[in-house]
LUMVO-297472 format. One record per residue (C-alpha): x, y, z; residue in three letters. Coordinates in steps of 0.05 Angstrom, whole numbers, padded with zeros to 5 digits, always signed. Each point is the difference from the previous one (the first is absolute). Last residue first. Layout:
XYZALA...
// end
This chain:
-01369+00237-02021PHE+00028+00004-00071SER-00068-00014-00032TYR-00033+00057+00038VAL+00059+00045-00019ARG-00004-00019-00073TRP-00075+00015-00001ARG+00012+00068+00032TYR+00056+00017-00049PHE-00045-00019-00059ILE-00057+00042+00030HIS+00047+00059+00010GLU+00022-00004-00073ALA-00074-00004-00021PHE-00017+00061+00041ARG+00060+00038-00027GLU-00020-00017-00072ASP-00074+00017+00013ASP+00020+00067+00027THR-00001+00009+00075ASN-00030+00062+00032SER-00073-00018-00011ALA-00039+00060-00024GLY-00064-00038-00010ALA-00015-00053+00051PRO+00019-00073-00010VAL-00060-00045+00004ALA-00014+00007-00075ASP+00060-00045-00009ASP+00071+00017-00018ASP+00045-00059-00007HIS+00046-00045+00040PRO-00039-00002+00066THR+00032+00002+00068LEU+00045+00059-00021PHE-00057+00049+00008GLN+00003-00008+00076PHE+00026+00069+00018ASP-00052+00032-00046LEU-00056-00023+00047ASN-00064-00010-00040PHE+00006-00075-00005SER+00021-00006+00073GLN-00056-00043+00027THR-00008-00049-00058SER+00073-00003-00019ILE+00023-00006+00072LEU-00050-00056+00013LYS+00023-00036-00063GLN+00072+00005+00024GLU-00017-00024+00069LEU-00036-00061-00028VAL+00057-00011-00048SER+00047-00022+00055GLY+00018+00019+00071ASP+00075-00005-00002LYS+00013+00020-00072ALA-00054+00053+00005VAL+00032+00028+00063PHE+00069+00001-00033SER-00029+00032-00063ALA-00032+00056+00041VAL+00067+00014+00034THR+00038-00001-00067THR-00051+00048-00031ILE+00007+00048+00059PHE+00076-00004+00003LYS+00008+00014-00074LEU-00050+00057+00004ARG+00038+00031+00057ARG+00066-00009-00036PRO-00026+00035-00063ASP+00036-00030-00060SER-00049-00059-00005PRO+00037-00066-00013ALA+00003-00022-00072VAL-00014-00073-00019VAL+00011-00015-00073THR-00040-00058-00029ILE+00039-00040-00050ALA-00031-00018-00067GLU+00051+00040-00042ILE+00056-00024+00046SER-00015-00073-00016HIS+00049-00016-00056GLN+00060+00040+00021ALA-00015-00013+00074PRO-00001-00076-00011ASP-00043-00036+00051TYR+00003-00075-00008ILE-00060-00033-00033PRO-00035-00056+00035GLY+00021-00039+00060ARG+00052+00024+00050PRO+00048-00053+00028GLN-00020-00023+00070ILE-00023-00069-00024SER+00068-00011-00033LYS+00035+00016+00066VAL-00044-00049+00037LYS+00018-00056-00049SER+00074+00017+00008GLU-00004-00011+00075SER+00015+00058+00046VAL+00059+00002+00048ALA+00044-00036-00051PRO+00029-00066+00023LYS+00075-00003+00011ASN-00008-00008+00073THR+00031+00032+00061HIS-00025-00015+00070TYR+00038-00065+00012GLN+00064+00034-00023GLN-00001+00046+00060ASP+00014-00060+00046SER-00051-00022+00050PRO+00020+00011+00073ARG+00010-00063+00042SER+00073-00006-00023SER+00017+00071+00024ASN+00022-00021+00069ASN
// end
């Protein structure tokens, strides 16, 4: 006997799944991104072309994302003379040895990539 089973019509409503007041609160506040207007100010993230470098920076970024700025500061203080970790700081300090393989532009591009990867994790 199907009479004890509720009908399908009992489960359908005309109400929206989310109330209009909640939809309004979800709408973005502030200016809306317009590529034509904001492209000048945009930060371009470029992945390193060397696959080993890409993997190394991504791995470090994943640990920093998980363990926080304490790990990052420890790496900066202990690895300041290690050329592999130059991407941790955005500019050339006195701590970087002469003859560094990365130019300032490459180093800055790697730093931007590193920051983006930390954020993305």
